[in-house]
N, CA, C and O of each residue as an XYZ file, in Angstrom:
840
protein
N     -18.046    -14.748     15.039
C     -16.715    -15.700     14.856
C     -16.671    -16.900     15.786
O     -16.517    -16.871     17.007
N     -16.798    -17.735     15.170
C     -16.932    -18.962     16.261
C     -15.480    -19.441     16.897
O     -14.490    -18.852     16.463
N     -15.328    -20.244     17.679
C     -14.278    -20.661     18.420
C     -12.845    -20.974     17.720
O     -11.758    -20.548     18.113
N     -13.098    -21.879     16.511
C     -12.252    -22.233     15.683
C     -11.731    -21.308     14.844
O     -10.542    -21.401     14.542
N     -12.478    -20.328     14.359
C     -11.921    -19.295     13.438
C     -11.176    -18.248     14.310
O     -10.158    -17.635     13.988
N     -11.792    -18.167     15.343
C     -10.965    -17.053     16.458
C      -9.474    -17.455     16.880
O      -8.535    -16.662     16.820
N      -9.379    -18.654     17.272
C      -7.997    -19.396     17.298
C      -7.098    -18.839     16.078
O      -6.111    -18.103     16.104
N      -7.861    -19.516     14.870
C      -7.061    -18.933     13.426
C      -6.624    -17.621     13.357
O      -5.534    -17.124     13.073
N      -7.779    -17.126     13.700
C      -7.083    -15.214     13.724
C      -6.205    -14.910     14.650
O      -5.413    -14.018     14.345
N      -6.114    -15.350     15.617
C      -5.317    -14.981     16.746
C      -3.951    -15.412     16.193
O      -2.944    -14.706     16.228
N      -4.035    -16.786     15.622
C      -2.422    -17.220     15.254
C      -2.045    -16.438     14.090
O      -0.882    -16.035     14.068
N      -2.892    -16.114     13.014
C      -2.546    -15.252     12.206
C      -1.956    -14.030     12.546
O      -0.844    -13.722     12.117
N      -2.629    -13.295     13.302
C      -2.331    -11.983     13.835
C      -0.692    -11.857     14.654
O       0.198    -11.012     14.558
N      -0.816    -13.091     15.448
C       0.501    -13.195     16.279
C       1.792    -13.217     15.083
O       2.864    -12.621     15.183
N       1.315    -14.129     13.889
C       2.287    -13.762     13.049
C       2.928    -12.949     12.355
O       4.013    -13.095     11.791
N       1.959    -11.714     12.416
C       1.886    -10.402     11.792
C       3.024     -9.343     12.838
O       3.867     -8.517     12.487
N       2.654     -9.746     14.029
C       3.171     -8.832     15.415
C       4.326     -9.530     15.743
O       5.123     -8.891     16.430
N       4.662    -10.746     15.421
C       5.921    -11.071     16.629
C       7.052    -11.069     15.706
O       7.128    -11.737     14.675
N       8.053    -10.140     16.234
C       9.303    -10.036     15.677
C      10.320    -10.484     16.226
O      11.432    -10.003     16.010
N      10.099    -11.536     17.074
C      11.255    -12.093     17.766
C      11.484    -13.518     17.515
O      12.309    -14.135     18.188
N      10.722    -14.143     16.477
C      10.984    -15.346     15.950
C      12.278    -15.683     15.329
O      12.737    -14.889     14.507
N      12.999    -16.888     15.651
C      14.146    -17.139     15.380
C      14.738    -17.225     14.011
O      13.922    -17.672     13.205
N      16.059    -16.899     13.428
C      16.151    -17.330     12.160
C      15.621    -18.350     11.283
O      15.496    -19.426     11.867
N      15.257    -18.359     10.024
C      15.380    -16.991      9.339
C      14.376    -15.911      9.624
O      13.182    -16.202      9.689
N      14.809    -14.648      9.801
C      13.921    -13.322     10.257
C      13.117    -12.960      8.845
O      13.656    -12.921      7.739
N      12.269    -12.804      9.011
C      11.305    -12.347      7.967
C      10.690    -10.906      8.299
O       9.821    -10.716      9.150
N      11.201    -10.049      7.598
C      11.014     -8.564      7.823
C       9.400     -8.222      7.806
O       8.774     -8.420      6.764
N       8.738     -7.704      8.979
C       7.657     -7.423      9.122
C       7.717     -6.106      9.927
O       8.118     -6.052     11.090
N       7.275     -5.030      9.195
C       7.110     -4.046      9.850
C       5.997     -3.402     10.411
O       5.943     -2.177     10.515
N       4.781     -4.439     10.913
C       3.620     -4.130     11.232
C       3.849     -3.048     12.678
O       3.309     -1.956     12.853
N       4.520     -3.540     13.314
C       4.623     -3.094     14.923
C       5.212     -1.879     14.623
O       4.949     -1.073     15.516
N       5.939     -1.373     13.693
C       6.700     -0.343     13.750
C       5.779      0.819     13.080
O       5.671      2.007     13.381
N       5.103     -0.018     11.978
C       4.001      1.027     11.599
C       2.810      1.532     12.437
O       2.205      2.596     12.300
N       2.645      0.772     13.131
C       1.364      0.992     14.280
C       1.732      1.981     15.202
O       0.967      2.904     15.481
N       3.024      1.839     15.774
C       3.808      2.823     16.691
C       3.677      4.551     15.988
O       3.281      5.596     16.504
N       4.107      4.298     14.871
C       4.296      5.619     13.994
C       3.040      6.199     13.830
O       2.804      7.385     14.063
N       2.063      5.209     13.351
C       0.838      5.706     12.739
C      -0.142      6.186     13.947
O      -0.857      7.182     13.836
N      -0.104      5.471     14.970
C      -0.848      5.838     16.030
C      -0.486      6.811     17.042
O      -1.203      7.511     17.758
N       1.147      6.681     16.929
C       1.536      7.810     18.046
C       1.334      9.089     17.334
O       1.066     10.050     18.055
N       1.421      9.325     15.836
C       1.550     10.535     15.009
C       0.074     10.974     15.054
O      -0.207     12.168     14.940
N      -0.933      9.974     15.228
C      -2.201     10.231     15.132
C      -3.099     10.899     16.369
O      -2.736     10.574     17.500
N      -4.295     11.850     16.255
C      -4.928     12.166     17.319
C      -5.586     11.077     18.130
O      -5.892     10.019     17.581
N      -5.843     11.310     19.548
C      -6.404     10.212     20.254
C      -7.605      9.779     19.693
O      -8.405     10.595     19.234
N      -7.856      8.330     19.680
C      -9.101      8.056     19.067
C     -10.023      7.325     19.808
O      -9.752      6.220     20.277
N     -11.233      7.946     19.959
C     -12.219      7.197     20.924
C     -13.776      7.615     20.198
O     -14.648      8.310     20.720
N     -13.805      7.104     19.141
C     -14.739      7.066     18.268
C     -15.861      6.206     18.506
O     -15.571      5.080     18.911
N     -16.814      6.416     18.381
C     -18.296      5.541     18.283
C     -18.205      5.031     16.978
O     -17.521      5.527     16.083
N     -19.139      3.703     16.858
C     -19.224      3.387     15.665
C     -19.648      4.183     14.544
O     -19.294      3.927     13.393
N     -20.483      5.249     14.887
C     -21.098      6.134     14.167
C     -19.838      7.032     13.493
O     -19.714      7.298     12.297
N     -19.117      7.346     14.374
C     -18.087      8.267     14.080
C     -17.141      7.239     13.122
O     -16.720      7.663     12.045
N     -16.923      6.270     13.439
C     -15.874      5.681     12.513
C     -16.394      5.145     11.120
O     -15.624      4.884     10.196
N     -17.741      5.005     11.049
C     -18.236      4.694      9.749
C     -18.077      6.508      9.054
O     -17.555      6.679      7.952
N     -18.514      7.495      9.744
C     -18.264      8.683      8.997
C     -16.988      8.842      8.655
O     -16.750      9.044      7.464
N     -15.821      8.786      9.671
C     -14.584      8.829      8.919
C     -14.267      7.940      7.886
O     -13.583      8.371      6.958
N     -14.653      6.741      7.883
C     -14.334      5.803      6.862
C     -15.074      6.426      5.198
O     -14.553      6.338      4.087
N     -16.234      6.953      5.514
C     -17.098      7.531      4.230
C     -16.338      8.815      3.691
O     -16.325      9.108      2.496
N     -15.710      9.549      4.671
C     -14.961     10.787      4.126
C     -13.711     10.326      3.597
O     -13.299     10.875      2.576
N     -12.955      9.289      4.190
C     -11.610      9.210      3.544
C     -11.958      8.392      2.239
O     -11.118      8.588      1.361
N     -12.913      7.576      1.895
C     -13.411      7.605      0.638
C     -13.447      8.601     -0.464
O     -13.201      8.322     -1.638
N     -13.747      9.706     -0.048
C     -13.813     10.819     -0.871
C     -12.422     11.324     -1.247
O     -12.280     12.023     -2.250
N     -11.399     10.990     -0.474
C     -10.171     11.077     -0.787
C      -9.395     10.349     -1.708
O      -8.653     10.819     -2.570
N      -9.612      9.229     -1.475
C      -8.784      7.918     -2.073
C      -9.751      6.803     -2.599
O     -10.706      6.482     -1.892
N      -9.588      6.332     -3.546
C     -10.475      5.209     -3.567
C      -9.719      3.750     -3.055
O     -10.142      2.595     -3.004
N      -8.733      4.210     -2.790
C      -7.884      3.192     -1.692
C      -7.629      3.490     -0.201
O      -6.674      3.336      0.561
N      -8.969      4.015     -0.094
C      -9.104      4.447      1.376
C      -9.212      3.414      2.613
O      -9.179      3.700      3.810
N      -9.352      2.128      2.015
C      -9.548      1.047      2.870
C      -8.104      0.690      3.429
O      -8.049     -0.002      4.445
N      -6.885      1.141      2.797
C      -5.663      0.450      2.830
C      -5.197      1.298      4.210
O      -4.396      0.792      4.996
N      -5.690      2.440      4.400
C      -5.120      3.548      5.640
C      -6.255      3.258      6.633
O      -5.918      2.871      7.751
N      -7.609      3.406      6.346
C      -8.576      3.634      7.206
C      -8.772      2.631      8.282
O      -9.045      2.890      9.454
N      -8.619      1.579      7.811
C      -8.494      0.705      9.016
C      -7.364      0.982     10.352
O      -7.524      0.462     11.456
N      -6.474      1.692     10.085
C      -5.541      2.078     11.261
C      -6.451      2.994     12.266
O      -6.135      3.070     13.453
N      -7.429      3.588     11.825
C      -8.429      4.327     12.642
C      -8.772      3.191     13.725
O      -8.394      3.260     14.895
N      -9.403      2.319     13.288
C      -9.739      1.222     14.230
C      -8.473      0.630     15.332
O      -8.588      0.515     16.552
N      -7.757      0.438     14.836
C      -6.414     -0.039     15.159
C      -5.984      0.769     16.262
O      -5.634      0.192     17.291
N      -5.964      1.765     16.211
C      -5.310      3.195     16.804
C      -6.198      3.246     18.255
O      -5.715      3.566     19.342
N      -7.331      2.933     18.059
C      -8.568      3.306     19.423
C      -7.875      2.746     20.522
O      -7.498      1.577     20.606
N      -7.708      3.755     21.466
C      -7.004      3.577     22.789
C      -5.541      3.517     22.710
O      -5.024      3.048     23.724
N      -4.776      3.852     21.820
C      -3.504      3.710     22.125
C      -3.139      5.140     22.992
O      -3.811      6.143     22.753
N      -2.105      5.185     23.955
C      -1.988      5.960     24.835
C      -0.909      6.962     24.684
O      -0.710      7.741     25.616
N      -0.197      7.025     23.617
C       1.241      7.548     23.524
C       1.008      8.551     22.200
O       1.047      7.986     21.107
N       0.766     10.006     22.216
C       0.546     10.713     21.003
C       1.471     12.013     21.028
O       1.959     12.498     22.050
N       1.617     12.455     19.836
C       2.454     13.751     19.535
C       1.716     14.741     20.206
O       0.571     14.562     20.623
N       2.453     15.936     20.332
C       1.925     17.249     20.730
C       0.901     17.509     19.660
O       0.797     16.831     18.638
N       0.130     18.573     19.982
C      -0.757     18.865     19.186
C      -0.673     20.675     19.199
O      -0.263     21.156     20.256
N      -0.966     21.451     18.309
C      -1.278     21.088     16.855
C       0.116     20.773     16.035
O       1.158     21.294     16.432
N       0.113     20.014     15.020
C       1.175     19.667     13.985
C       1.395     21.075     13.587
O       0.552     21.966     13.480
N       2.541     21.119     13.406
C       2.893     22.481     12.667
C       4.101     23.347     13.362
O       4.652     23.040     14.420
N       4.389     24.449     12.582
C       5.464     25.375     13.164
C       5.172     26.914     12.369
O       5.038     27.091     11.158
N       5.125     27.873     13.397
C       5.180     29.174     12.752
C       6.462     29.541     11.882
O       6.376     30.237     10.870
N       7.795     28.956     12.417
C       9.045     29.110     11.837
C       9.852     27.780     12.001
O       9.984     27.076     13.003
N      10.401     27.619     10.622
C      11.357     26.547     10.531
C      12.839     27.131     10.229
O      13.014     28.216      9.674
N      13.852     26.303     10.649
C      15.361     26.837     10.288
C      15.259     26.864      8.695
O      15.854     27.809      8.178
N      14.750     26.181      8.023
C      14.694     26.196      6.457
C      13.315     25.924      6.175
O      12.662     25.076      6.783
N      12.849     26.690      5.194
C      11.377     26.342      4.868
C      11.483     24.678      4.185
O      12.499     24.370      3.562
N      10.566     23.865      4.336
C      10.263     22.832      4.206
C       9.818     22.613      2.815
O       9.120     23.450      2.244
N      10.290     21.253      2.116
C      10.101     21.075      0.725
C       9.122     19.702      0.755
O       9.549     18.652      1.236
N       7.886     19.809      0.242
C       7.168     18.771      0.361
C       6.869     17.893     -0.723
O       6.657     18.656     -1.665
N       6.737     16.750     -1.111
C       6.592     16.240     -2.160
C       5.227     15.406     -2.334
O       5.046     14.569     -1.449
N       4.149     15.504     -3.417
C       3.207     14.812     -3.597
C       2.686     14.552     -5.019
O       2.499     15.436     -5.855
N       2.452     13.095     -5.219
C       2.151     12.568     -6.403
C       0.672     12.808     -6.961
O      -0.376     12.728     -6.320
N       0.827     13.090     -8.181
C      -0.546     13.134     -8.739
C      -1.745     11.878     -8.467
O      -2.966     12.033     -8.451
N      -1.178     10.947     -8.317
C      -2.266     10.006     -7.753
C      -1.624      8.762     -6.709
O      -1.221      7.669     -7.105
N      -1.639      9.099     -5.698
C      -0.960      8.128     -4.796
C      -1.895      7.603     -3.919
O      -2.370      8.345     -3.059
N      -2.326      6.132     -4.016
C      -3.318      5.589     -3.270
C      -3.550      5.452     -1.725
O      -4.555      5.020     -1.161
N      -2.273      5.964     -1.118
C      -2.222      5.866      0.231
C      -2.307      7.368      1.093
O      -3.021      7.752      2.020
N      -1.190      8.014      0.289
C      -1.138      9.508      0.821
C      -1.269     10.308     -0.391
O      -0.438     10.418     -1.292
N      -2.764     11.015     -0.271
C      -2.870     11.958     -1.494
C      -2.361     12.899     -1.446
O      -1.751     13.242     -0.432
N      -2.444     13.701     -2.621
C      -1.660     15.005     -2.850
C      -2.177     16.222     -1.577
O      -1.592     17.054     -0.884
N      -3.650     15.744     -1.760
C      -4.234     16.753     -0.633
C      -3.731     16.836      0.641
O      -3.976     17.828      1.328
N      -2.979     15.818      1.102
C      -2.311     15.635      2.630
C      -1.306     16.492      2.410
O      -1.273     17.396      3.245
N      -0.310     16.545      1.426
C       0.630     17.379      1.340
C       0.086     18.648      1.404
O       0.264     19.356      2.395
N      -0.607     19.034      0.378
C      -1.131     20.622      0.455
C      -1.714     20.965      1.853
O      -1.476     22.130      2.172
N      -2.407     20.260      2.758
C      -2.838     20.486      3.878
C      -1.636     20.845      4.773
O      -1.480     21.915      5.361
N      -0.799     19.764      4.784
C       0.423     19.895      5.629
C       1.123     21.221      5.375
O       1.455     21.900      6.347
N       1.406     21.694      3.973
C       1.993     22.688      3.776
C       1.521     24.056      4.547
O       2.281     24.919      4.986
N       0.238     24.054      4.604
C      -0.535     25.211      5.429
C       0.160     25.315      6.706
O       0.420     26.451      7.103
N       0.528     24.240      7.465
C       1.109     24.196      8.665
C       2.133     24.463      9.050
O       2.483     24.443     10.230
N       3.064     24.885      7.704
C       4.444     25.322      7.895
C       4.778     26.339      7.032
O       5.546     26.189      6.083
N       4.064     27.682      7.414
C       4.353     28.761      6.447
C       5.626     28.853      5.822
O       6.647     28.703      6.494
N       5.669     29.099      4.521
C       7.070     28.985      3.933
C       7.306     27.918      2.968
O       8.142     27.975      2.066
N       6.488     26.896      3.218
C       6.888     25.399      2.462
C       6.418     25.452      1.216
O       5.634     26.364      0.951
N       6.711     24.691      0.397
C       6.223     24.334     -1.003
C       6.010     23.057     -1.218
O       6.606     22.186     -0.584
N       5.055     22.784     -2.223
C       4.785     21.418     -2.430
C       5.123     20.999     -3.778
O       4.426     21.556     -4.626
N       5.950     20.217     -4.213
C       6.452     19.641     -5.440
C       5.543     18.593     -5.833
O       5.492     17.528     -5.219
N       4.811     18.860     -6.850
C       3.976     17.781     -7.374
C       4.786     16.592     -8.358
O       5.591     17.174     -9.086
N       4.791     15.448     -8.526
C       5.568     14.884     -9.350
C       4.102     14.146    -10.035
O       3.098     13.818     -9.402
N       4.293     14.037    -11.219
C       3.308     13.601    -12.199
C       3.200     12.070    -12.370
O       3.094     11.540    -13.477
N       3.233     11.411    -11.233
C       3.247      9.810    -11.418
C       2.156      9.226    -10.257
O       1.650      9.790     -9.287
N       2.016      7.841    -10.787
C       1.012      7.051    -10.131
C       1.660      5.972     -9.428
O       2.477      5.256    -10.007
N       1.321      5.794     -8.105
C       1.888      5.035     -7.104
C       1.948      5.796     -5.600
O       1.513      6.923     -5.360
N       2.642      4.824     -4.596
C       2.933      5.643     -3.610
C       4.422      6.024     -3.296
O       5.381      5.253     -3.260
N       4.412      7.257     -3.096
C       5.607      8.414     -3.084
C       6.236      8.488     -4.344
O       5.967      7.841     -5.355
N       7.093      9.336     -4.175
C       7.974      9.956     -5.371
C       8.981      8.834     -5.625
O       9.284      8.748     -6.815
N       9.554      7.989     -4.854
C      10.367      7.028     -5.162
C       9.902      5.888     -6.266
O      10.764      5.223     -6.841
N       8.565      5.706     -6.519
C       8.285      4.929     -7.300
C       8.518      4.924     -8.859
O       8.783      3.909     -9.503
N       8.383      6.200     -9.383
C       9.048      6.556    -10.396
C      10.281      7.425    -10.473
O      10.213      8.438     -9.778
N      11.525      7.235    -11.247
C      12.291      8.207    -11.219
C      11.822      9.160    -12.243
O      11.120      8.885    -13.217
N      12.336     10.420    -11.876
C      12.405     11.812    -12.367
C      13.628     12.520    -12.143
O      14.048     12.766    -11.013
N      14.286     12.898    -13.351
C      15.114     13.926    -13.380
C      14.958     15.147    -12.949
O      15.859     15.762    -12.378
N      13.361     15.800    -13.265
C      13.270     16.891    -12.897
C      12.852     17.052    -11.236
O      12.974     18.170    -10.736
N      12.412     16.043    -10.490
C      12.132     15.823     -9.186
C      13.851     15.832     -8.406
O      14.109     16.511     -7.413
N      14.776     15.012     -9.052
C      15.869     14.907     -8.600
C      16.717     16.397     -8.379
O      17.363     16.823     -7.421
N      16.383     17.010     -9.804
C      17.042     18.434     -9.849
C      16.440     19.429     -8.579
O      17.233     20.181     -8.013
N      15.171     19.398     -8.213
C      14.591     20.281     -7.111
C      15.223     19.596     -6.104
O      15.879     20.299     -5.336
N      15.203     18.258     -5.872
C      15.868     17.786     -4.621
C      17.155     18.168     -4.419
O      17.524     18.405     -3.269
N      18.106     18.296     -5.586
C      19.571     18.687     -5.227
C      19.255     19.876     -4.985
O      19.458     20.137     -3.799
N      18.699     21.038     -5.779
C      18.803     22.407     -5.494
C      18.265     22.581     -3.978
O      18.803     23.507     -3.371
N      17.663     22.125     -3.540
C      16.988     21.931     -2.248
C      18.111     21.807     -0.948
O      18.298     22.617     -0.041
N      18.773     20.514     -1.195
C      19.366     19.836     -0.102
C      20.865     20.663     -0.239
O      21.612     20.677      0.739
N      21.253     21.341     -1.494
C      22.624     21.946     -1.560
C      22.652     23.321     -1.203
O      23.528     23.759     -0.457
N      21.622     24.136     -1.756
C      21.294     25.493     -1.545
C      20.106     25.999     -0.877
O      19.854     27.185     -0.663
N      19.256     24.781     -0.503
C      18.082     25.206      0.007
C      16.767     26.080     -0.546
O      15.791     26.605     -0.011
N      17.271     25.950     -1.892
C      16.463     26.466     -2.926
C      15.004     26.028     -3.251
O      15.071     25.028     -3.967
N      14.222     26.242     -3.104
C      12.736     25.598     -3.313
C      12.152     26.013     -4.611
O      12.286     27.098     -5.177
N      11.368     24.790     -5.054
C      10.884     25.077     -6.425
C       9.764     26.152     -6.518
O       9.151     26.418     -5.484
N       9.455     26.776     -7.652
C       8.320     27.898     -7.501
C       6.749     26.882     -7.294
O       6.529     25.869     -7.957
N       5.880     27.398     -6.323
C       4.939     27.375     -6.112
C       4.005     26.339     -7.438
O       4.135     26.679     -8.614
N       3.422     25.538     -7.202
C       2.646     24.848     -8.213
C       3.622     24.022     -9.349
O       3.109     23.805    -10.447
N       4.499     23.732     -9.194
C       5.662     23.107    -10.179
C       5.130     21.864    -10.107
O       4.747     21.287     -9.089
N       5.119     21.460    -11.258
C       4.567     19.803    -11.725
C       6.218     19.051    -12.238
O       6.921     19.670    -13.036
N       6.598     17.916    -11.763
C       7.824     17.190    -12.558
C       6.990     16.079    -13.109
O       6.160     15.423    -12.481
N       7.397     15.928    -14.650
C       7.168     14.984    -15.186
C       8.026     13.676    -14.875
O       9.056     13.836    -14.220
N       7.690     12.441    -15.281
C       8.662     11.357    -14.878
C       9.388     10.709    -16.047
O       8.875     10.781    -17.164
N      10.547     10.082    -15.869
C      11.251      9.226    -16.945
C      11.208      7.941    -16.970
O      11.967      7.314    -17.710
N      10.175      7.233    -16.044
C       9.640      5.976    -16.328
C       8.502      6.004    -15.314
O       8.296      6.888    -14.482
N       7.727      4.780    -15.540
C       6.465      4.770    -14.721
C       6.152      3.294    -14.436
O       6.358      2.279    -15.100
N       5.530      3.523    -13.108
C       5.277      1.949    -12.415
C       4.268      1.091    -13.411
O       4.268     -0.138    -13.342
N       3.434      1.774    -14.312
C       2.559      1.261    -15.337
C       2.780      1.781    -16.595
O       1.939      2.521    -17.105
N       4.085      1.408    -17.316
C       4.093      2.477    -18.322
C       3.181      1.884    -19.569
O       3.135      0.689    -19.861
N       2.409      3.019    -20.302
C       1.661      2.921    -21.387
C       2.063      2.610    -22.781
O       1.320      2.641    -23.762
N       3.410      2.284    -22.754
C       3.922      2.409    -24.192
C       4.926      3.301    -24.409
O       4.841      4.302    -23.697
N       6.071      3.259    -25.337
C       7.031      4.116    -25.423
C       6.754      5.151    -26.028
O       6.507      5.192    -27.233
N       6.763      6.307    -25.111
C       6.084      7.839    -25.370
C       7.534      8.625    -25.195
O       7.434      9.719    -24.637
N       8.952      8.195    -25.619
C       9.981      9.282    -25.608
C      10.178      9.772    -24.251
O       9.406      9.569    -23.313
N      11.407     10.517    -24.208
C      11.749     10.883    -23.078
C      11.020     12.643    -23.058
O      11.277     13.356    -24.028
N      10.335     13.084    -22.163
C       9.600     14.349    -22.125
C      10.780     15.457    -21.841
O      11.905     15.347    -21.355
N      10.094     16.485    -22.315
C      10.962     17.819    -22.282
C      11.038     18.062    -20.676
O       9.998     18.154    -20.024
N      11.971     18.136    -20.233
C      11.984     18.451    -18.559
C      12.402     19.698    -18.252
O      13.362     20.208    -18.829
N      11.600     20.406    -17.152
C      11.595     21.595    -16.854
C      12.823     21.742    -16.235
O      13.317     22.828    -16.540
N      13.589     21.022    -15.410
C      14.747     21.005    -15.025
C      15.720     20.079    -15.332
O      15.424     18.910    -15.086
N      16.923     20.325    -15.857
C      17.996     19.062    -16.581
C      19.101     19.395    -15.987
O      19.572     20.526    -15.866
N      19.647     18.077    -15.492
C      20.965     18.122    -14.876
C      21.928     18.123    -15.999
O      21.464     18.389    -17.107
N      23.142     17.879    -15.903
C      24.362     17.609    -16.814
C      24.040     16.587    -17.443
O      23.865     15.541    -16.819
N      23.904     16.631    -18.650
C      23.905     15.402    -19.399
C      24.710     13.844    -18.883
O      24.248     12.703    -18.905
N      25.904     14.276    -18.487
C      26.572     13.237    -18.043
C      26.483     12.655    -16.516
O      27.217     11.926    -15.848
N      25.426     13.221    -16.313
C      24.895     12.737    -14.549
C      23.400     12.133    -14.787
O      22.781     11.683    -13.823
N      22.839     12.133    -16.088
C      21.472     11.774    -16.061
C      21.122     10.277    -16.014
O      20.178      9.734    -15.441
N      22.311      9.628    -16.907
C      22.299      7.884    -16.786
C      22.452      7.533    -15.313
O      21.660      6.795    -14.726
N      23.419      8.051    -14.798
C      23.516      7.428    -13.347
C      22.558      8.024    -12.401
O      22.180      7.335    -11.454
N      22.143      9.170    -12.541
C      20.871      9.283    -11.921
C      19.618      8.475    -11.751
O      19.050      8.235    -10.686
N      19.214      8.026    -13.155
C      17.930      7.555    -13.452
C      18.521      5.896    -12.804
O      17.862      5.320    -11.938
N      19.462      5.457    -13.214
C      20.077      3.951    -12.856
C      19.743      3.897    -11.135
O      19.186      2.916    -10.642
N      20.148      5.035    -10.353
C      19.980      5.160     -9.080
C      18.514      5.182     -8.550
O      18.214      4.513     -7.562
N      17.535      6.009     -9.257
C      16.293      6.072     -9.310
C      15.407      4.938     -9.432
O      14.398      4.676     -8.777
N      16.076      4.169    -10.592
C      15.245      2.845    -10.708
C      15.740      1.722     -9.869
O      15.044      0.712     -9.763
N      16.978      1.823     -9.214
C      17.002      0.759     -8.042
C      16.531      1.450     -6.911
O      16.098      0.664     -6.069
N      16.451      2.741     -6.554
C      15.487      2.971     -5.557
C      14.147      2.475     -5.399
O      13.657      1.909     -4.422
N      13.535      2.822     -6.693
C      11.938      2.153     -6.903
C      11.981      0.898     -7.023
O      10.945      0.313     -6.708
N      13.129      0.072     -7.496
C      13.089     -1.698     -7.149
C      12.954     -1.825     -5.877
O      12.034     -2.573     -5.546
N      13.741     -1.205     -4.784
C      13.968     -1.724     -3.503
C      12.657     -1.596     -2.817
O      12.171     -2.512     -2.154
N      11.966     -0.173     -3.032
C      10.781      0.523     -2.614
C       9.659     -0.626     -2.673
O       9.101     -1.119     -1.692
N       9.435     -0.959     -4.051
C       8.486     -1.948     -4.575
C       8.563     -3.303     -3.579
O       7.540     -3.947     -3.346
N       9.707     -3.631     -3.082
C       9.733     -4.859     -2.592
C       9.085     -4.591     -0.901
O       8.363     -5.432     -0.364
N       9.457     -3.394     -0.276
C       8.951     -2.982      0.721
C       7.616     -2.591      1.135
O       7.204     -2.771      2.281
N       6.977     -2.085      0.255
C       5.712     -1.382      0.262
C       4.878     -2.550     -0.287
O       5.049     -3.009     -1.416
N       3.846     -3.057      0.702
C       2.651     -3.987     -0.088
C       2.179     -3.606     -1.619
O       1.755     -2.491     -1.924
N       2.304     -4.597     -2.441
C       1.815     -4.667     -3.616
C       0.505     -3.657     -3.918
O       0.445     -2.852     -4.848
N      -0.362     -3.860     -3.065
C      -1.890     -3.074     -3.279
C      -1.654     -1.490     -3.043
O      -2.317     -0.642     -3.640
N      -0.726     -1.210     -2.190
C      -0.322      0.087     -2.069
C       0.494      1.022     -3.015
O       0.629      2.235     -2.856
N       1.050      0.221     -4.090
C       1.697      0.694     -4.808
C       0.996      1.492     -5.981
O       1.677      2.057     -6.837
């Protein structure tokens, strides 16, 4: 990198990391992301060969692995870390985890791995494309959320919820038969709220991660 491009790179990087600029304030969560990502990760002291091995392994999990693998490099030398190992033999209430069938950033395999660290937890799969279950509204998913937060009821293991809207719709396919249905009078309101959450989340998450 020559001196000119080095200065340009530093200026660009400063723009990403500076949260003290005067109004109008432009939301950029890069600093918060790095604190959470690096603080939650294990200490990183990899050699170049180990970083390459990590990158190649991540590519076997997701074709979008480059979105998150770069954090491994950025977290090298970070000094504050969580307690290890992650998990708990007992939680006050069994955990409900959610994973999409095709999430480019946090693969369902990660939810299944996390579940093993928390005995009694259940992974609910939402059959949707995109990052997190908020990308597509699902009355089935909302029904399980309600049962969990109101009564502490978990879905049956291996439950898969269809969606009532898609990030990339293939065309009109009708309303799927839902495994769980809320009273019909509430469905329209729930779906409207789900679409609004999806709209807001799409504005917060980088487009390439959706």
